[in-house]
VEXVO-349336 format. One record per residue (C-alpha): residue number from 0; residue in three letters; y, z, x. Coordinates in steps of 0.25 Angstrom, whole numbers, padded with zeros to 4 digits. Layout:
+------+-------+-------+-------+-------+
| gulo | vexvo | north |    up |  east |
+------+-------+-------+-------+-------+
|  NUM |   ALA |     Y |     Z |     X |
...
+------+-------+-------+-------+-------+
END
This chain:
+------+-------+-------+-------+-------+
| gulo | vexvo | north |    up |  east |
+------+-------+-------+-------+-------+
|    0 |   MET |  0154 | -0382 |  0196 |
|    1 |   ALA |  0161 | -0384 |  0182 |
|    2 |   SER |  0147 | -0380 |  0175 |
|    3 |   ARG |  0146 | -0367 |  0183 |
|    4 |   ILE |  0160 | -0363 |  0179 |
|    5 |   ILE |  0157 | -0366 |  0165 |
|    6 |   GLN |  0144 | -0358 |  0166 |
|    7 |   SER |  0152 | -0346 |  0172 |
|    8 |   LEU |  0162 | -0346 |  0161 |
|    9 |   SER |  0152 | -0346 |  0150 |
|   10 |   GLY |  0144 | -0335 |  0157 |
|   11 |   GLU |  0157 | -0327 |  0158 |
|   12 |   LYS |  0159 | -0329 |  0143 |
|   13 |   LEU |  0145 | -0324 |  0140 |
|   14 |   LEU |  0147 | -0312 |  0148 |
|   15 |   SER |  0160 | -0309 |  0141 |
|   16 |   LYS |  0154 | -0310 |  0128 |
|   17 |   SER |  0142 | -0301 |  0132 |
|   18 |   LEU |  0152 | -0291 |  0136 |
|   19 |   THR |  0158 | -0290 |  0122 |
|   20 |   LEU |  0145 | -0287 |  0116 |
|   21 |   GLN |  0144 | -0271 |  0117 |
|   22 |   CYS |  0130 | -0265 |  0118 |
|   23 |   PHE |  0128 | -0250 |  0117 |
|   24 |   VAL |  0115 | -0243 |  0120 |
|   25 |   ARG |  0112 | -0232 |  0110 |
|   26 |   HIS |  0098 | -0225 |  0110 |
|   27 |   GLY |  0092 | -0237 |  0117 |
|   28 |   HIS |  0098 | -0247 |  0107 |
|   29 |   ARG |  0108 | -0257 |  0110 |
|   30 |   LEU |  0119 | -0258 |  0100 |
|   31 |   ARG |  0128 | -0270 |  0099 |
|   32 |   GLY |  0143 | -0269 |  0094 |
|   33 |   LEU |  0150 | -0256 |  0092 |
|   34 |   PRO |  0142 | -0243 |  0091 |
|   35 |   PRO |  0140 | -0235 |  0078 |
|   36 |   GLY |  0152 | -0227 |  0075 |
|   37 |   VAL |  0161 | -0237 |  0080 |
|   38 |   ALA |  0156 | -0250 |  0073 |
|   39 |   ARG |  0159 | -0251 |  0058 |
|   40 |   THR |  0148 | -0246 |  0049 |
|   41 |   LEU |  0142 | -0255 |  0038 |
|   42 |   GLU |  0149 | -0247 |  0027 |
|   43 |   GLN |  0163 | -0249 |  0034 |
|   44 |   ARG |  0160 | -0264 |  0035 |
|   45 |   LEU |  0156 | -0265 |  0020 |
|   46 |   ALA |  0168 | -0257 |  0016 |
|   47 |   ASP |  0177 | -0268 |  0023 |
|   48 |   GLU |  0170 | -0279 |  0016 |
|   49 |   ARG |  0171 | -0272 |  0002 |
|   50 |   ALA |  0185 | -0268 |  0003 |
|   51 |   VAL |  0192 | -0267 | -0010 |
|   52 |   ASP |  0207 | -0264 | -0014 |
|   53 |   PRO |  0208 | -0249 | -0016 |
|   54 |   GLU |  0219 | -0252 | -0027 |
|   55 |   LEU |  0210 | -0260 | -0035 |
|   56 |   THR |  0198 | -0251 | -0034 |
|   57 |   GLN |  0206 | -0238 | -0036 |
|   58 |   LYS |  0201 | -0230 | -0048 |
|   59 |   VAL |  0211 | -0226 | -0059 |
|   60 |   ASN |  0211 | -0212 | -0066 |
|   61 |   ILE |  0213 | -0215 | -0081 |
|   62 |   GLY |  0210 | -0200 | -0085 |
|   63 |   PHE |  0219 | -0188 | -0085 |
|   64 |   PRO |  0224 | -0182 | -0072 |
|   65 |   HIS |  0218 | -0169 | -0067 |
|   66 |   LEU |  0228 | -0158 | -0070 |
|   67 |   LYS |  0226 | -0148 | -0059 |
|   68 |   PRO |  0232 | -0134 | -0061 |
|   69 |   ALA |  0241 | -0128 | -0051 |
|   70 |   ARG |  0234 | -0121 | -0039 |
|   71 |   SER |  0241 | -0108 | -0042 |
|   72 |   GLU |  0236 | -0108 | -0056 |
|   73 |   GLN |  0222 | -0110 | -0051 |
|   74 |   LEU |  0223 | -0099 | -0041 |
|   75 |   LYS |  0228 | -0090 | -0051 |
|   76 |   GLU |  0217 | -0092 | -0061 |
|   77 |   ARG |  0206 | -0091 | -0050 |
|   78 |   LEU |  0212 | -0078 | -0045 |
|   79 |   LEU |  0212 | -0072 | -0059 |
|   80 |   HIS |  0198 | -0077 | -0061 |
|   81 |   LEU |  0193 | -0070 | -0048 |
|   82 |   LYS |  0200 | -0057 | -0052 |
|   83 |   ALA |  0194 | -0057 | -0065 |
|   84 |   GLN |  0180 | -0060 | -0060 |
|   85 |   ARG |  0181 | -0049 | -0049 |
|   86 |   ALA |  0185 | -0039 | -0060 |
|   87 |   ASN |  0173 | -0042 | -0069 |
|   88 |   LEU |  0163 | -0031 | -0066 |
|   89 |   GLU |  0152 | -0037 | -0075 |
|   90 |   LEU |  0153 | -0050 | -0067 |
|   91 |   GLU |  0151 | -0043 | -0054 |
|   92 |   LYS |  0139 | -0035 | -0060 |
|   93 |   ALA |  0132 | -0048 | -0065 |
|   94 |   SER |  0135 | -0054 | -0052 |
|   95 |   ARG |  0128 | -0043 | -0044 |
|   96 |   ALA |  0116 | -0043 | -0054 |
|   97 |   ARG |  0115 | -0058 | -0053 |
|   98 |   THR |  0116 | -0059 | -0068 |
|   99 |   LEU |  0129 | -0067 | -0068 |
|  100 |   THR |  0129 | -0080 | -0076 |
|  101 |   ILE |  0139 | -0092 | -0076 |
|  102 |   GLU |  0142 | -0099 | -0088 |
|  103 |   PRO |  0140 | -0114 | -0087 |
|  104 |   GLU |  0152 | -0117 | -0097 |
|  105 |   LEU |  0162 | -0110 | -0088 |
|  106 |   VAL |  0157 | -0117 | -0076 |
|  107 |   LYS |  0158 | -0130 | -0083 |
|  108 |   ARG |  0172 | -0127 | -0088 |
|  109 |   ASP |  0177 | -0124 | -0074 |
|  110 |   TRP |  0170 | -0137 | -0069 |
|  111 |   LEU |  0177 | -0145 | -0079 |
|  112 |   LYS |  0191 | -0139 | -0075 |
|  113 |   THR |  0189 | -0141 | -0060 |
|  114 |   SER |  0180 | -0152 | -0054 |
|  115 |   GLY |  0172 | -0156 | -0067 |
|  116 |   PRO |  0180 | -0168 | -0071 |
|  117 |   PHE |  0179 | -0174 | -0057 |
|  118 |   HIS |  0164 | -0172 | -0057 |
|  119 |   ILE |  0163 | -0179 | -0070 |
|  120 |   LYS |  0171 | -0191 | -0065 |
|  121 |   ARG |  0162 | -0192 | -0053 |
|  122 |   LEU |  0150 | -0192 | -0062 |
|  123 |   ALA |  0156 | -0203 | -0070 |
|  124 |   GLU |  0159 | -0211 | -0058 |
|  125 |   HIS |  0145 | -0210 | -0053 |
|  126 |   TYR |  0140 | -0216 | -0066 |
|  127 |   GLY |  0150 | -0227 | -0066 |
|  128 |   VAL |  0157 | -0222 | -0079 |
|  129 |   PHE |  0172 | -0225 | -0075 |
|  130 |   GLU |  0168 | -0238 | -0068 |
|  131 |   HIS |  0161 | -0244 | -0081 |
|  132 |   LEU |  0171 | -0238 | -0091 |
|  133 |   PHE |  0184 | -0239 | -0085 |
|  134 |   GLY |  0183 | -0248 | -0073 |
|  135 |   SER |  0192 | -0243 | -0061 |
|  136 |   ALA |  0197 | -0231 | -0069 |
|  137 |   TYR |  0191 | -0216 | -0070 |
|  138 |   PHE |  0195 | -0203 | -0076 |
|  139 |   VAL |  0192 | -0188 | -0074 |
|  140 |   PRO |  0186 | -0182 | -0087 |
|  141 |   ARG |  0196 | -0170 | -0091 |
|  142 |   VAL |  0189 | -0167 | -0104 |
|  143 |   ASP |  0175 | -0161 | -0105 |
|  144 |   LEU |  0166 | -0169 | -0115 |
|  145 |   ARG |  0155 | -0161 | -0121 |
|  146 |   ILE |  0146 | -0171 | -0128 |
|  147 |   THR |  0132 | -0167 | -0134 |
|  148 |   PHE |  0122 | -0175 | -0142 |
|  149 |   SER |  0114 | -0168 | -0152 |
|  150 |   ASN |  0100 | -0170 | -0156 |
|  151 |   GLY |  0095 | -0172 | -0171 |
|  152 |   SER |  0095 | -0157 | -0174 |
|  153 |   GLY |  0110 | -0155 | -0170 |
|  154 |   GLU |  0107 | -0148 | -0157 |
|  155 |   VAL |  0114 | -0151 | -0144 |
|  156 |   ALA |  0104 | -0159 | -0136 |
|  157 |   SER |  0111 | -0168 | -0126 |
|  158 |   PRO |  0124 | -0166 | -0119 |
|  159 |   VAL |  0132 | -0177 | -0112 |
|  160 |   TYR |  0137 | -0174 | -0098 |
|  161 |   TYR |  0140 | -0184 | -0087 |
|  162 |   GLY |  0128 | -0194 | -0085 |
|  163 |   ASN |  0116 | -0186 | -0091 |
|  164 |   VAL |  0105 | -0194 | -0098 |
|  165 |   LEU |  0103 | -0194 | -0113 |
|  166 |   LYS |  0093 | -0202 | -0121 |
|  167 |   PRO |  0098 | -0210 | -0133 |
|  168 |   SER |  0090 | -0201 | -0142 |
|  169 |   GLU |  0098 | -0189 | -0137 |
|  170 |   ALA |  0111 | -0196 | -0140 |
|  171 |   SER |  0108 | -0202 | -0153 |
|  172 |   ALA |  0119 | -0195 | -0161 |
|  173 |   GLU |  0134 | -0193 | -0159 |
|  174 |   PRO |  0137 | -0183 | -0149 |
|  175 |   THR |  0146 | -0170 | -0150 |
|  176 |   VAL |  0158 | -0171 | -0141 |
|  177 |   GLN |  0167 | -0160 | -0138 |
|  178 |   PHE |  0179 | -0159 | -0128 |
|  179 |   ASP |  0192 | -0151 | -0126 |
|  180 |   ALA |  0203 | -0159 | -0132 |
|  181 |   SER |  0214 | -0148 | -0130 |
|  182 |   PHE |  0218 | -0151 | -0115 |
|  183 |   ASP |  0231 | -0158 | -0113 |
|  184 |   TYR |  0231 | -0168 | -0101 |
|  185 |   LYS |  0246 | -0168 | -0100 |
|  186 |   GLY |  0246 | -0155 | -0091 |
|  187 |   THR |  0248 | -0145 | -0102 |
|  188 |   THR |  0238 | -0134 | -0104 |
|  189 |   GLY |  0234 | -0138 | -0118 |
|  190 |   ALA |  0238 | -0148 | -0130 |
|  191 |   ALA |  0249 | -0144 | -0139 |
|  192 |   LYS |  0245 | -0137 | -0152 |
|  193 |   GLY |  0243 | -0147 | -0164 |
|  194 |   ASP |  0242 | -0159 | -0155 |
|  195 |   ASN |  0230 | -0168 | -0157 |
|  196 |   THR |  0222 | -0174 | -0145 |
|  197 |   TRP |  0215 | -0187 | -0147 |
|  198 |   TRP |  0203 | -0191 | -0140 |
|  199 |   THR |  0193 | -0203 | -0140 |
|  200 |   LEU |  0178 | -0202 | -0136 |
|  201 |   VAL |  0170 | -0215 | -0132 |
|  202 |   LEU |  0155 | -0216 | -0129 |
|  203 |   THR |  0152 | -0229 | -0122 |
|  204 |   ASN |  0140 | -0235 | -0114 |
|  205 |   PRO |  0144 | -0244 | -0103 |
|  206 |   ASP |  0130 | -0248 | -0099 |
|  207 |   GLY |  0123 | -0253 | -0112 |
|  208 |   HIS |  0131 | -0265 | -0117 |
|  209 |   PHE |  0121 | -0276 | -0121 |
|  210 |   SER |  0130 | -0289 | -0119 |
|  211 |   GLU |  0142 | -0286 | -0111 |
|  212 |   LYS |  0141 | -0279 | -0097 |
|  213 |   ASP |  0155 | -0273 | -0097 |
|  214 |   LYS |  0155 | -0267 | -0111 |
|  215 |   GLU |  0151 | -0254 | -0117 |
|  216 |   TYR |  0145 | -0249 | -0129 |
|  217 |   CYS |  0153 | -0239 | -0136 |
|  218 |   HIS |  0144 | -0228 | -0142 |
|  219 |   TRP |  0154 | -0219 | -0148 |
|  220 |   PHE |  0170 | -0219 | -0150 |
|  221 |   VAL |  0178 | -0208 | -0156 |
|  222 |   ALA |  0193 | -0209 | -0156 |
|  223 |   ASN |  0204 | -0201 | -0160 |
|  224 |   ILE |  0197 | -0187 | -0158 |
|  225 |   PRO |  0206 | -0176 | -0162 |
|  226 |   ASN |  0207 | -0164 | -0153 |
|  227 |   GLY |  0193 | -0166 | -0147 |
|  228 |   GLU |  0186 | -0166 | -0161 |
|  229 |   VAL |  0177 | -0178 | -0159 |
|  230 |   GLU |  0171 | -0178 | -0174 |
|  231 |   LYS |  0185 | -0180 | -0179 |
|  232 |   GLY |  0187 | -0193 | -0170 |
|  233 |   GLU |  0188 | -0207 | -0175 |
|  234 |   ARG |  0174 | -0214 | -0174 |
|  235 |   ILE |  0177 | -0227 | -0168 |
|  236 |   VAL |  0163 | -0230 | -0164 |
|  237 |   PRO |  0151 | -0222 | -0170 |
|  238 |   TYR |  0141 | -0216 | -0160 |
|  239 |   LEU |  0130 | -0224 | -0155 |
|  240 |   GLN |  0118 | -0218 | -0147 |
|  241 |   PRO |  0115 | -0223 | -0133 |
|  242 |   ILE |  0106 | -0236 | -0133 |
|  243 |   PRO |  0102 | -0239 | -0119 |
|  244 |   PRO |  0092 | -0251 | -0119 |
|  245 |   LYS |  0079 | -0249 | -0113 |
|  246 |   GLY |  0079 | -0253 | -0098 |
|  247 |   THR |  0094 | -0251 | -0095 |
|  248 |   GLY |  0093 | -0237 | -0089 |
|  249 |   PHE |  0104 | -0227 | -0092 |
|  250 |   HIS |  0117 | -0230 | -0100 |
|  251 |   ARG |  0129 | -0222 | -0098 |
|  252 |   HIS |  0136 | -0217 | -0111 |
|  253 |   ILE |  0150 | -0212 | -0108 |
|  254 |   PHE |  0159 | -0203 | -0116 |
|  255 |   VAL |  0174 | -0205 | -0113 |
|  256 |   LEU |  0184 | -0196 | -0120 |
|  257 |   TYR |  0198 | -0201 | -0120 |
|  258 |   LYS |  0211 | -0193 | -0123 |
|  259 |   GLN |  0220 | -0200 | -0133 |
|  260 |   GLU |  0235 | -0199 | -0132 |
|  261 |   LYS |  0236 | -0202 | -0147 |
|  262 |   LYS |  0227 | -0206 | -0159 |
|  263 |   LEU |  0222 | -0221 | -0157 |
|  264 |   ASP |  0217 | -0232 | -0165 |
|  265 |   LEU |  0204 | -0236 | -0159 |
|  266 |   SER |  0199 | -0243 | -0171 |
|  267 |   GLU |  0197 | -0256 | -0163 |
|  268 |   TYR |  0184 | -0250 | -0157 |
|  269 |   LYS |  0179 | -0245 | -0170 |
|  270 |   VAL |  0165 | -0248 | -0174 |
|  271 |   GLU |  0161 | -0247 | -0189 |
|  272 |   GLN |  0150 | -0238 | -0193 |
|  273 |   GLY |  0142 | -0251 | -0198 |
|  274 |   LYS |  0143 | -0257 | -0184 |
|  275 |   SER |  0139 | -0244 | -0176 |
|  276 |   VAL |  0126 | -0250 | -0171 |
|  277 |   ASP |  0133 | -0264 | -0167 |
|  278 |   LEU |  0133 | -0263 | -0152 |
|  279 |   ALA |  0143 | -0275 | -0151 |
|  280 |   ALA |  0153 | -0267 | -0159 |
|  281 |   ARG |  0152 | -0256 | -0149 |
|  282 |   THR |  0155 | -0264 | -0137 |
|  283 |   PHE |  0166 | -0257 | -0129 |
|  284 |   LYS |  0173 | -0255 | -0116 |
|  285 |   THR |  0179 | -0242 | -0112 |
|  286 |   LEU |  0189 | -0249 | -0102 |
|  287 |   ASP |  0195 | -0258 | -0113 |
|  288 |   LEU |  0197 | -0245 | -0122 |
|  289 |   TYR |  0204 | -0238 | -0111 |
|  290 |   ARG |  0213 | -0250 | -0107 |
|  291 |   LYS |  0218 | -0252 | -0121 |
|  292 |   TYR |  0221 | -0237 | -0124 |
|  293 |   GLN |  0224 | -0231 | -0110 |
|  294 |   ASP |  0237 | -0227 | -0114 |
|  295 |   ASP |  0232 | -0218 | -0125 |
|  296 |   ILE |  0218 | -0213 | -0120 |
|  297 |   THR |  0214 | -0206 | -0107 |
|  298 |   PRO |  0199 | -0203 | -0104 |
|  299 |   ALA |  0197 | -0188 | -0103 |
|  300 |   GLY |  0182 | -0185 | -0105 |
|  301 |   LEU |  0169 | -0191 | -0100 |
|  302 |   ALA |  0154 | -0189 | -0102 |
|  303 |   PHE |  0142 | -0198 | -0101 |
|  304 |   PHE |  0127 | -0198 | -0102 |
|  305 |   GLN |  0116 | -0208 | -0099 |
|  306 |   SER |  0106 | -0214 | -0108 |
|  307 |   ASP |  0094 | -0223 | -0107 |
|  308 |   TRP |  0083 | -0229 | -0116 |
|  309 |   ASP |  0074 | -0221 | -0125 |
|  310 |   ASN |  0064 | -0224 | -0136 |
|  311 |   SER |  0073 | -0220 | -0147 |
|  312 |   LEU |  0082 | -0233 | -0144 |
|  313 |   ILE |  0071 | -0242 | -0149 |
|  314 |   ASP |  0072 | -0237 | -0163 |
|  315 |   TYR |  0088 | -0237 | -0162 |
|  316 |   TYR |  0089 | -0251 | -0157 |
|  317 |   HIS |  0080 | -0256 | -0168 |
|  318 |   ASN |  0085 | -0248 | -0180 |
|  319 |   VAL |  0099 | -0244 | -0177 |
|  320 |   LEU |  0105 | -0255 | -0168 |
|  321 |   LYS |  0096 | -0266 | -0175 |
|  322 |   MET |  0093 | -0273 | -0162 |
|  323 |   LYS |  0081 | -0275 | -0153 |
|  324 |   HIS |  0078 | -0264 | -0143 |
|  325 |   PRO |  0083 | -0270 | -0130 |
|  326 |   VAL |  0074 | -0267 | -0117 |
|  327 |   PHE |  0079 | -0271 | -0103 |
|  328 |   GLU |  0068 | -0273 | -0093 |
|  329 |   TYR |  0067 | -0279 | -0079 |
|  330 |   ASP |  0061 | -0292 | -0078 |
|  331 |   PHE |  0052 | -0290 | -0066 |
|  332 |   PRO |  0047 | -0302 | -0058 |
|  333 |   ALA |  0033 | -0305 | -0058 |
|  334 |   PRO |  0026 | -0298 | -0046 |
|  335 |   TYR |  0021 | -0306 | -0034 |
|  336 |   ILE |  0006 | -0308 | -0033 |
|  337 |   ARG |  0001 | -0314 | -0020 |
|  338 |   ASN | -0010 | -0324 | -0020 |
|  339 |   GLN | -0024 | -0319 | -0022 |
|  340 |   GLU | -0033 | -0316 | -0010 |
|  341 |   TRP | -0048 | -0319 | -0008 |
|  342 |   PHE | -0051 | -0305 | -0003 |
|  343 |   PRO | -0039 | -0295 | -0006 |
|  344 |   LEU | -0041 | -0283 |  0004 |
|  345 |   ARG | -0040 | -0269 |  0000 |
|  346 |   LYS | -0036 | -0272 | -0015 |
|  347 |   PRO | -0044 | -0268 | -0027 |
|  348 |   PHE | -0049 | -0281 | -0033 |
|  349 |   ASN | -0046 | -0277 | -0047 |
|  350 |   LEU | -0031 | -0274 | -0045 |
|  351 |   TYR | -0030 | -0286 | -0036 |
|  352 |   MET | -0036 | -0296 | -0046 |
|  353 |   ASP | -0027 | -0290 | -0057 |
|  354 |   LYS | -0015 | -0295 | -0050 |
|  355 |   TYR | -0019 | -0309 | -0054 |
|  356 |   ARG | -0023 | -0306 | -0068 |
|  357 |   ASP | -0014 | -0306 | -0081 |
|  358 |   PRO | -0009 | -0292 | -0083 |
|  359 |   LEU | -0012 | -0294 | -0098 |
|  360 |   GLN | -0026 | -0296 | -0096 |
|  361 |   ILE | -0027 | -0284 | -0087 |
|  362 |   ASN | -0021 | -0275 | -0098 |
|  363 |   LYS | -0030 | -0281 | -0108 |
|  364 |   GLU | -0042 | -0277 | -0100 |
|  365 |   TYR | -0037 | -0263 | -0098 |
|  366 |   LEU | -0034 | -0262 | -0113 |
|  367 |   ALA | -0048 | -0267 | -0117 |
|  368 |   ARG | -0054 | -0256 | -0107 |
|  369 |   LYS | -0045 | -0245 | -0114 |
|  370 |   LEU | -0049 | -0249 | -0128 |
|  371 |   ALA | -0064 | -0249 | -0124 |
|  372 |   LYS | -0063 | -0234 | -0121 |
|  373 |   THR | -0054 | -0231 | -0133 |
|  374 |   HIS | -0061 | -0226 | -0146 |
|  375 |   PRO | -0055 | -0232 | -0159 |
|  376 |   PHE | -0054 | -0219 | -0165 |
|  377 |   ALA | -0055 | -0208 | -0154 |
|  378 |   GLY | -0045 | -0216 | -0145 |
|  379 |   PRO | -0046 | -0217 | -0130 |
|  380 |   GLU | -0055 | -0209 | -0121 |
|  381 |   PRO | -0049 | -0196 | -0116 |
|  382 |   PRO | -0044 | -0197 | -0102 |
|  383 |   LEU | -0052 | -0189 | -0091 |
|  384 |   ARG | -0046 | -0176 | -0089 |
|  385 |   PHE | -0048 | -0177 | -0074 |
|  386 |   PRO | -0048 | -0192 | -0070 |
|  387 |   ASN | -0050 | -0190 | -0055 |
|  388 |   ALA | -0062 | -0180 | -0057 |
|  389 |   HIS | -0071 | -0191 | -0062 |
|  390 |   PRO | -0078 | -0199 | -0051 |
|  391 |   VAL | -0080 | -0214 | -0051 |
|  392 |   ARG | -0092 | -0218 | -0044 |
|  393 |   ASP | -0100 | -0231 | -0042 |
|  394 |   VAL | -0088 | -0240 | -0044 |
|  395 |   PRO | -0080 | -0249 | -0035 |
|  396 |   SER | -0068 | -0243 | -0029 |
|  397 |   TRP | -0058 | -0252 | -0037 |
|  398 |   LEU | -0065 | -0248 | -0050 |
|  399 |   ARG | -0064 | -0233 | -0046 |
|  400 |   THR | -0049 | -0234 | -0044 |
|  401 |   GLU | -0048 | -0242 | -0057 |
|  402 |   ILE | -0055 | -0231 | -0065 |
|  403 |   LYS | -0047 | -0220 | -0058 |
|  404 |   LYS | -0034 | -0227 | -0062 |
|  405 |   ASP | -0039 | -0228 | -0076 |
|  406 |   ARG | -0042 | -0214 | -0077 |
|  407 |   ARG | -0029 | -0209 | -0072 |
|  408 |   GLY | -0021 | -0219 | -0080 |
|  409 |   TRP | -0016 | -0227 | -0068 |
|  410 |   GLY | -0013 | -0242 | -0067 |
|  411 |   ARG | -0013 | -0253 | -0077 |
|  412 |   ILE | -0021 | -0244 | -0087 |
|  413 |   ASN | -0007 | -0239 | -0091 |
|  414 |   ASP | -0002 | -0253 | -0095 |
|  415 |   ILE | -0010 | -0254 | -0108 |
+------+-------+-------+-------+-------+
END
């Protein structure tokens, strides 16, 4: 009797547990748990697991604030512009004749006055500029930097924008930098007459340090620039062209323009002309510079480009930097080769057997074959004009394929 009571109680417990398991039928499938739309998504669960304190991760604006003009002034200016455009008969004629042109400089000027600085900030965030230079800080560029590299003949060849690619040979000489230094960021319409404005321009590479991961190489440092005239500034660090090693991809080279409250003594960062090619002397960290002089400098302008390796760096490393040309390559693991079979099916036997031979011996055979067809004075035989038009007869299928590949320059023949 007692055993039956125990069995009935356990059956009731199992029944109650089965009732708590919700099963839904949707399109012929049984779903356990809450249905989609009610249950938490994977993204919501990961957000709960990776929760961070918003006060610790909040970004700090270290730049100048956005001085937005009054709404009434904007409306007044817009109405005056519309009135002038409607009264312009030549503009209407050009519009009807479809000969009206738009000046790109005017469009760029309006873009920089409105949403341009915020677009530049978003581009810099996309490339990780603020994160790798200032940590948890950022700034909105208020000054438009016009930077151009010139070629050997003095012509403007390579401008710097916001992430465009320039080769080291295109940026081998010191660039020309121009910017408007007349604006006063205290809210007035212009700087007082006779007052000098002081600026600092730094070009740094956060991706190319050879020994320290969190450090940068300073490629150019010009301090105490009076009234935007870069050529009159104090050369703290002489210019060094981009030197991205082979195999490391694109390196970011970032121009940061700082507005100074007064003239500063930055001689502690000075690199003498005799040590201009000493990379250890160029070790730099933007965040340390800003932390030390944050009361006297404010970032105001930004421009950057990317650069990767080219052939001109081989000579530059050897003859200018006096060091070995660094090359970074991925060490691929040895390929897996399965055990040999007695009768490999549907596999050309020459390619199959080459898997188990020394690659150097194979290249030696290809080279011997190539030299046998090369005249010591006339050179190699000219290639066939139409390789596919010449039939190959009376040879096995594997050899026919090999001959066609040699004619077209496919396969291992390119390794020698």
